[in-house]
Every structure is written in C-alpha cells, then in structure tokens.
C-alpha positions in Angstrom: -79.6 31.1 77.0 -79.8 34.0 74.5 -79.8 33.5 70.8 -76.3 34.1 70.3 -75.3 31.4 72.7 -78.0 29.0 70.8 -76.4 29.5 67.6 -72.9 29.0 69.0 -73.9 25.6 70.7 -75.6 24.6 67.3 -72.5 25.3 65.4 -70.2 23.5 68.0 -72.4 20.4 68.0 -72.7 20.1 64.1 -70.8 17.9 61.9 -69.7 20.9 60.0 -67.8 22.3 63.0 -66.0 18.8 63.7 -64.9 18.6 60.0 -63.7 22.4 59.5 -63.7 24.0 63.0 -61.4 21.2 64.4 -59.9 20.6 60.9 -60.6 16.9 61.1 -59.2 16.0 57.7 -59.1 12.3 58.3 -63.1 12.3 58.4 -63.4 14.5 55.4 -60.9 12.1 53.5 -63.0 9.1 54.5 -66.2 10.6 53.4 -64.7 11.3 50.1 -63.5 7.6 49.8 -67.0 6.4 50.7 -68.6 8.4 47.9 -66.0 6.8 45.3 -67.0 3.5 46.7 -70.6 4.4 46.4 -70.0 5.2 42.8 -68.1 2.1 42.0 -71.0 0.1 43.7 -74.0 1.9 42.0 -72.6 3.1 38.7 -70.1 0.3 37.9 -71.9 -2.5 39.8 -68.9 -3.5 41.7 -70.5 -6.2 44.4 -73.1 -3.5 44.8 -74.9 -5.9 47.4 -72.1 -5.2 49.8 -70.2 -2.6 48.4 -73.1 0.0 48.8 -73.7 -1.0 52.3 -69.9 -1.0 53.3 -69.5 2.5 51.8 -72.7 4.1 53.6 -71.2 2.5 56.7 -68.0 4.5 56.2 -69.9 7.5 55.4 -72.1 7.4 58.4 -69.0 6.6 60.8 -67.2 9.3 59.7 -69.7 12.1 60.2 -68.6 14.1 63.4 -70.4 13.6 66.4 -72.5 11.0 64.9 -71.8 8.6 67.7 -73.1 5.5 65.8 -69.8 3.5 66.1 -67.3 3.6 69.0 -64.1 1.8 68.3 -63.0 2.3 71.9 -65.7 -0.3 72.8 -63.8 -2.9 70.8 -60.5 -3.6 72.4 -59.0 -6.6 73.8 -61.6 -6.9 76.7 -64.9 -6.2 75.4 -67.7 -5.1 77.9 -71.0 -6.0 76.1 -73.0 -4.5 78.7 -71.4 -1.4 78.3 -72.0 -1.7 74.4 -75.7 -2.2 74.9 -76.0 0.6 77.4 -73.8 3.4 75.7 -73.2 2.0 72.0 -74.7 3.8 68.9 -76.9 1.8 66.4 -73.9 0.4 64.4 -72.2 -0.7 67.9 -75.2 -3.1 68.2 -75.1 -4.3 64.6 -71.3 -5.0 65.0 -71.7 -7.5 67.6 -73.0 -9.8 64.9 -69.7 -9.6 63.4 -67.7 -9.5 66.4 -69.6 -13.0 67.5 -69.3 -14.6 64.2 -72.8 -14.5 63.6 -73.1 -12.8 60.0 -70.5 -14.7 58.3 -71.9 -18.3 59.3 -75.5 -17.2 58.4 -74.3 -15.8 55.1 -72.5 -19.1 54.4 -75.8 -20.9 55.1 -77.5 -18.8 52.3 -74.3 -19.4 50.0 -74.5 -23.5 50.6 -78.2 -23.2 49.8 -77.4 -21.5 46.4 -74.4 -23.8 45.7 -74.5 -26.9 43.5 -71.9 -29.2 44.3 -72.7 -31.5 41.5 -69.7 -30.5 39.1 -67.3 -31.3 42.3 -68.9 -34.5 43.0 -68.7 -35.7 39.3 -65.2 -34.6 38.9 -63.2 -35.0 42.4 -60.1 -34.0 40.9 -61.5 -30.3 40.9 -60.6 -30.3 44.6 -56.9 -30.3 43.6 -57.5 -27.1 41.6 -59.3 -25.6 44.7 -56.4 -26.4 46.9 -53.9 -25.1 44.5 -55.8 -21.7 44.4 -55.1 -21.3 48.1 -51.4 -20.6 47.2 -52.1 -16.7 47.4 -53.3 -17.0 51.1 -50.0 -18.6 52.4 -47.9 -16.3 50.1 -49.5 -13.2 51.3 -49.1 -14.3 54.8 -45.1 -14.7 54.6 -44.9 -11.3 52.7 -47.1 -9.7 55.5 -44.6 -11.2 58.1 -41.8 -9.8 56.3 -43.2 -6.5 56.5 -43.6 -6.5 60.1 -47.3 -7.6 60.8 -47.8 -10.0 63.7 -48.8 -13.6 62.9 -52.6 -13.0 63.6 -52.5 -10.0 61.4 -50.7 -11.7 58.6 -53.2 -14.8 58.5 -56.0 -12.3 58.3 -54.3 -10.4 55.4 -53.6 -13.6 53.8 -57.1 -14.8 53.7 -57.8 -12.1 51.1 -56.2 -14.5 48.5 -59.2 -16.9 49.0 -61.6 -14.3 47.4 -64.3 -14.8 50.2 -65.4 -11.9 51.8 -67.3 -13.5 54.6 -64.5 -15.8 55.4 -62.1 -12.9 55.6 -64.4 -11.2 58.0 -65.0 -14.3 60.1 -61.4 -14.9 60.5 -60.3 -11.2 61.0 -62.7 -10.3 63.5 -61.0 -12.8 65.8 -57.3 -12.6 64.9 -56.9 -8.8 64.0 -60.3 -7.0 64.5 -58.0 -3.6 64.3 -57.7 -4.4 60.5 -61.4 -5.3 59.8 -62.3 -2.5 57.5 -59.2 -2.4 55.3 -59.2 -6.3 54.8 -63.0 -6.4 54.0 -62.8 -3.5 51.6 -59.7 -5.0 49.8 -61.5 -8.7 49.8 -64.8 -7.4 48.2 -63.1 -5.2 46.0 -60.7 -7.8 44.4 -63.8 -10.0 44.2 -65.7 -7.5 42.1 -62.4 -7.0 40.0 -62.2 -10.6 39.1 -63.1 -9.9 35.3 -60.3 -7.3 35.0 -57.4 -9.3 37.3 -57.8 -12.8 36.3 -57.8 -12.7 32.4 -54.2 -11.2 31.8 -52.8 -14.1 33.9 -54.9 -16.5 32.3 -53.6 -15.5 28.9 -49.9 -15.1 30.2 -49.9 -18.5 31.7 -51.5 -20.5 29.2 -51.1 -21.3 25.4 -53.8 -20.8 22.8 -53.6 -24.5 22.2 -54.6 -25.1 25.8 -57.2 -22.5 25.7 -59.2 -24.0 23.0 -59.1 -27.5 24.7 -62.8 -28.9 24.8 -63.6 -31.0 27.9 -65.9 -33.9 27.8 -69.3 -33.8 29.6 -69.0 -34.6 33.2 -71.1 -37.7 34.6 -74.5 -37.2 36.1 -74.6 -36.9 39.7 -77.4 -38.7 41.8 -79.8 -37.2 44.3 -78.2 -39.5 46.9 -74.7 -38.3 46.1 -75.7 -34.7 46.5 -77.4 -35.3 49.7 -74.5 -37.5 51.3 -72.0 -35.0 50.2 -72.6 -32.1 52.6 -73.1 -34.5 55.4 -69.8 -36.6 54.8 -67.7 -33.3 54.0 -69.0 -31.8 57.4 -68.0 -34.9 59.4 -64.6 -35.7 57.9 -63.5 -31.8 57.8 -64.9 -30.8 60.9 -63.4 -33.9 62.8 -59.7 -32.9 61.5 -59.9 -29.2 61.9 -63.0 -28.4 64.5 -62.1 -24.6 64.4 -63.5 -24.7 60.6 -66.9 -25.9 61.8 -68.9 -22.5 62.2 -68.3 -21.7 58.4 -67.9 -25.1 56.4 -70.7 -26.6 58.9 -72.9 -23.6 57.8 -72.2 -23.8 54.3 -73.0 -27.7 54.0 -76.2 -27.1 56.3 -77.4 -24.5 53.7 -76.8 -26.9 50.9 -78.5 -29.7 52.7 -81.5 -27.6 52.9 -81.6 -27.4 49.1 -80.5 -30.9 48.0 -82.7 -32.9 50.5 -85.6 -32.0 48.9 -88.0 -31.7 51.9 -87.0 -28.1 53.3 -87.8 -26.2 50.2 -89.4 -23.3 52.4 -86.1 -23.2 54.5 -84.0 -23.4 51.6 -85.8 -20.4 50.0 -85.8 -18.3 53.3 -82.0 -18.5 53.6 -81.4 -17.7 50.1 -83.5 -14.7 50.1 -84.8 -13.0 53.2 -82.3 -14.2 55.6 -79.4 -13.6 53.1 -80.6 -10.2 52.3 -81.1 -9.1 55.9 -77.7 -10.2 56.9 -76.1 -8.7 54.0 -77.4 -5.2 55.2 -76.2 -5.7 58.7 -72.8 -7.1 57.8 -72.0 -4.5 55.2 -73.0 -1.4 57.0 -71.4 -2.4 60.4 -68.2 -3.5 58.5 -67.8 -0.4 56.6 -68.5 1.6 59.8 -65.2 0.1 61.2 -63.4 2.4 58.8 -62.7 5.3 61.0 -60.4 7.8 59.7 -57.8 8.1 62.3 -57.6 4.4 62.1 -57.9 3.4 58.6 -55.9 6.3 56.8 -52.2 4.6 57.5 -49.3 2.9 55.8 -50.9 -0.5 57.4 -53.7 0.0 54.9 -51.7 0.7 51.9 -49.7 -2.6 52.8 -53.0 -4.5 53.0 -54.2 -3.4 49.7 -51.0 -4.3 48.0 -50.8 -7.7 49.8 -54.4 -8.4 49.2 -53.9 -7.9 45.2 -50.6 -9.9 45.4 -52.7 -12.8 47.4 -55.5 -12.6 45.0 -53.1 -12.8 41.9 -51.0 -15.8 43.3 -54.2 -17.8 44.1 -55.0 -17.3 40.2 -51.7 -18.4 39.2 -51.5 -21.2 41.6 -54.7 -22.5 40.2 -53.5 -22.1 36.5 -50.4 -23.8 37.0 -51.9 -26.8 38.6 -54.4 -27.0 35.8 -51.6 -26.9 33.4 -50.1 -29.7 35.1 -53.4 -31.7 35.0 -53.7 -30.9 31.4 -50.1 -32.5 30.8 -50.9 -35.5 32.7 -54.4 -36.1 31.2 -52.7 -35.7 27.8 -54.8 -32.6 26.9 -58.2 -33.4 28.4 -58.4 -30.9 30.9 -58.6 -27.1 29.8 -56.1 -25.2 32.4 -58.3 -22.2 32.3 -60.6 -23.8 34.8 -57.8 -23.7 37.3 -58.3 -19.8 37.7 -61.8 -20.5 39.1 -60.2 -22.2 42.1 -60.6 -19.0 43.9 -63.7 -18.9 46.2 -65.7 -16.1 44.1 -68.9 -18.2 43.2 -69.8 -18.2 40.5 -68.1 -15.1 39.1 -64.5 -16.8 38.8 -66.3 -19.8 36.8 -68.1 -17.3 34.2 -64.5 -15.6 33.8 -63.2 -19.0 32.8 -66.2 -19.6 30.4 -65.9 -16.4 29.0 -61.9 -16.5 28.4 -62.3 -19.9 26.8 -65.3 -18.9 24.6 -63.2 -16.0 23.2 -60.7 -18.6 21.8 -63.4 -21.0 20.8 -67.0 -20.2 20.6 -68.1 -23.8 20.9 -66.2 -24.3 24.1 -68.5 -24.6 27.4 -66.4 -24.5 30.3 -68.9 -23.2 32.9 -69.8 -26.3 34.5 -66.3 -27.8 34.3 -65.0 -24.5 36.0 -67.9 -24.7 38.7 -66.0 -27.8 40.1 -62.7 -25.8 41.0 -65.1 -22.9 42.1 -67.0 -24.6 44.8 -63.8 -26.4 45.7 -62.3 -23.0 46.4 -65.0 -22.1 48.7 -64.2 -25.5 50.7 -60.6 -24.6 50.4 -60.7 -21.1 51.7 -62.8 -22.2 54.7 -60.4 -24.9 55.7 -57.3 -22.6 55.1 -59.2 -20.0 57.5 -60.1 -22.7 60.0 -56.3 -23.8 60.0 -55.0 -20.2 60.6 -57.6 -19.6 63.3 -56.3 -23.0 64.9 -52.8 -21.8 64.8 -53.2 -18.2 65.8 -56.5 -18.1 67.5 -55.3 -19.3 71.0 
C-alpha cells in the first residue's frame, strides 16, 4: 500500500468523511444540538448532573464511524449475546437502561434522600400529588389524537410527572424508539420548572390566596417514618404489582435512611451509587439520539406534548389546591399544589419562592414538600398503571 492509498484510506475512515464526504447532515445537526445542550447544562446549569451526560452521549453517538452504539441491535427481539460480542461501549451501558436497572437504582438513592415527614404529618398532600398527575393522562389523550400508538402515548404522557427516571423506566419497555426525545424533554422541563410554573401560579391564584400562612405541621415520630415505606410498599405493590421495581426501590432507599441502623448503606446509595448510575444512565440515554431517528416530526410532537403535560400537571395541582383552600376556609395556600409534580425538591422551592415574594414572612417549603414527595409516589403509580395496561 503506497502513501496515496494510505491517505485515501485514512480519509474514508475518518469522521470528517462521514460528515462531509457523505453529506451526513443529520449527524452534523445532532452534534450542534449536543453542543447547545452542553451549554445549557454547564453555563445555565439546567439539571447539569444529567444534562451534561445526555448531551455528551448525543455527541459521541453521532460521530460517524464511532461505533459506540448500534440502534439496529435494539429492535423487538434483542440478541444480548450479539450485543456483548459485537456491541460498542454504549451498547454495553444501554443494557442497564433496557433491563430497567438504572432507573430503579436511582430511585433507591432518591428514596434515601427524601424525607416523607411532611407527607406523613399532612396526608391530604396525597390529594395534591394525585391531582398533579392530570398532565400525564391529558397528554396521553392528545398523543392518541395525533396518531401515536397506545404504548407511545403512555410514554409521552409520563413526561407530565416531571420525573426523568420514571419516564425512562416506562419508555424503555413501551416505546424504546422514543427514548431519546422523551428523556431529553423530561429532564429539560424539570430544569425549567422555575420558568414554567410561576406564570401558572400567578394566573390561577389570587393575591389573597398567595399570602396565606399555613399552620406548622405536627412532629412525626421515628416509628411513623420507619413504618411508612413498609406500609406503602405492601399496599401499593399488592394493588399494582407492576410498580414494584420503582416504588419498591424508592421505599427501600427511604427505609435505609429512616431505620437508623444502615447509615453506611444510606450514605452509599445517596452518593457513590447515585453518582455512578447517573453517569451510565445519562450517557447511554443520550446515545440513543441518533440523527436519522431523532430528527423527525415525532420529536417535535413529543416536545410540544411534553410541555403540555407538564403545564397541565401544574394546573391540576393548583386547581385542587384552590379547592382545598376553599374547603379549609383559607387555611391551605393553593401555591403548594404546584409542587405536586415529582421534581424533588425544586418544585417545592418554587412554591416557597413565589409565596415569599408576596409575603416575605411566609414559609411554605415544608408544606410544599408534602405534595412534592406525594408526586413522586403518584408518578410512579401512574407509570405502573400504564405499564400494566400497555405492557403486555
């Protein structure tokens, strides 16, 4: 082989040839999208722990001839031996997504970091958490109207729960071909909570309602905190067994923290395990955004429907909050209803910030944490229900 042949071979096996020699405009656009998402994650700090990994996964998978991810391996009938033999790095990591391992492990960490005390002290918060699932089922119906299949519509609707791991867990089974746009939409809207929710909060509540100061909740005993995850697991998982991988892991993580005898394990799942799984999950999910599949009309629909789902979930929580305010004769501030979405603790902080803007002495954070953690349970239950309906 002479020098000319060597140079030609180097050119034809380079990523530059893949982009410009073959005019692969989809990969070029996706690399640009990856750079934009990296900017949002690093500079704007929009969910950086996940956004940076997702964006870099998009970048890696759209480098021509990189061969780190093969979408053709992940059809209906998956040959895991072929994946192990011929797959690239991200193919190996993606098995953790496809098998439902990463979302469940993340829920263990989330559970360990979650305090269910505000929910236990005020069980009415469950109503607000349930109301905030309105967006899930509304977006599901909208997606059906737009021509998506039942499983695809269910996966799109779950964006309204504002819970990235839950969206990934459901979508990897029901509509894996839509995993990348759904995951990116879910995490993007979670990051944009401080921008999306306040306009609805101001539109749907009066100034008189926004300044309501709520009474301090009762103290919660250690026994109650220990029994809560055990009881919730038994009752909920017996009713909807399909939710066990998510809800069971959430409650197991919480029990590790609350029982007081597994502090080392609680620390590990909150830190080391959570960090490792987040890296694997974000990169492998981002890598599913292959240009020829991601750049489609479906993706535009998903982004729009995801925003509608998230907005309607916020509206649902606020409207029930107003109803509870009326029934309690002004003892409940309806702003805490917006925290019924599952983004913990950001949604609760937004309720606190909006309330404090109109009444600086108003401290709604702990009151909002009740609906917030109820939203985590509610979105997991909704995902389990949709999986039970469409997953067989």
